C-alpha positions as CSV (number, residue, x, y, z in Angstrom):
1,M,-8.7,11.7,-21.9
2,W,-9.2,14.8,-19.8
3,R,-5.6,15.7,-20.2
4,D,-5.9,15.3,-24.0
5,L,-9.0,17.3,-24.1
6,V,-7.7,20.3,-22.1
7,T,-4.3,20.4,-23.8
8,G,-5.6,20.1,-27.3
9,N,-3.9,16.8,-27.9
10,Y,-6.8,15.1,-29.6
11,E,-5.5,14.5,-33.1
12,D,-5.1,10.8,-32.5
13,Y,-8.8,10.4,-31.7
14,A,-10.0,10.7,-35.3
15,L,-10.1,7.3,-37.0
16,L,-11.7,8.3,-40.3
17,G,-11.0,11.3,-42.5
18,D,-14.4,12.8,-41.8
19,D,-14.0,12.5,-38.0
20,D,-13.5,15.7,-36.0
21,P,-10.7,14.9,-33.6
22,Y,-12.0,17.3,-30.9
23,E,-15.5,15.8,-31.0
24,E,-14.2,12.3,-30.8
25,C,-12.0,13.1,-27.8
26,Y,-14.9,15.0,-26.2
27,Q,-17.3,12.1,-26.6
28,W,-14.7,9.5,-25.4
29,F,-14.1,11.7,-22.3
30,W,-17.8,11.8,-21.3
31,T,-18.2,8.1,-22.1
32,S,-15.2,7.3,-19.8
33,I,-16.7,9.2,-16.9
34,N,-19.5,6.6,-16.7
35,L,-16.8,4.0,-16.2
36,D,-15.3,5.6,-13.1
37,E,-16.3,4.4,-9.7
38,T,-17.8,7.0,-7.5
39,Y,-18.2,6.8,-3.7
40,P,-20.8,8.5,-1.5
41,K,-19.7,11.6,0.4
42,E,-20.4,9.9,3.8
43,F,-17.9,7.1,2.9
44,L,-15.2,9.5,1.9
45,E,-15.7,11.5,5.1
46,Y,-15.4,8.3,7.1
47,L,-12.1,7.5,5.3
48,N,-10.8,11.0,6.1
49,E,-11.8,10.6,9.8
50,L,-10.1,7.2,9.9
51,I,-6.9,8.6,8.4
52,E,-6.9,11.4,11.0
53,D,-7.5,8.9,13.8
54,I,-4.6,6.8,12.6
55,E,-2.3,9.8,12.3
56,N,-3.2,11.1,15.7
57,G,-2.8,7.7,17.4
58,R,-6.4,7.3,18.4
59,V,-6.6,4.0,16.4
60,E,-3.9,1.4,17.0
61,L,-2.8,-0.5,13.9
62,T,-1.6,-4.1,14.0
63,P,0.8,-5.1,11.3
64,L,-0.5,-7.8,9.0
65,Y,2.6,-10.0,9.5
66,K,2.0,-10.0,13.3
67,N,-1.5,-11.5,12.8
68,L,-0.2,-14.1,10.4
69,T,2.6,-15.3,12.6
70,E,0.2,-15.5,15.6
71,D,-2.3,-17.5,13.7
72,L,0.5,-20.0,12.6
73,E,1.6,-20.7,16.2
């Protein structure tokens, strides 16, 4: 919806002849924002730190298949 709004591609948003396509697209865009999941800044910073730790080798990863085969033995 954001792409449609900024590119002017909102003619498909008008359902009735009296509807303003821009206004419909605009309203649907803001309605859809409420549907998006948002995460706290602290959680996103934690994920970034974890990625850096993995890339720098400070955290050792264990492949999932290794755990599964060990559990089966």
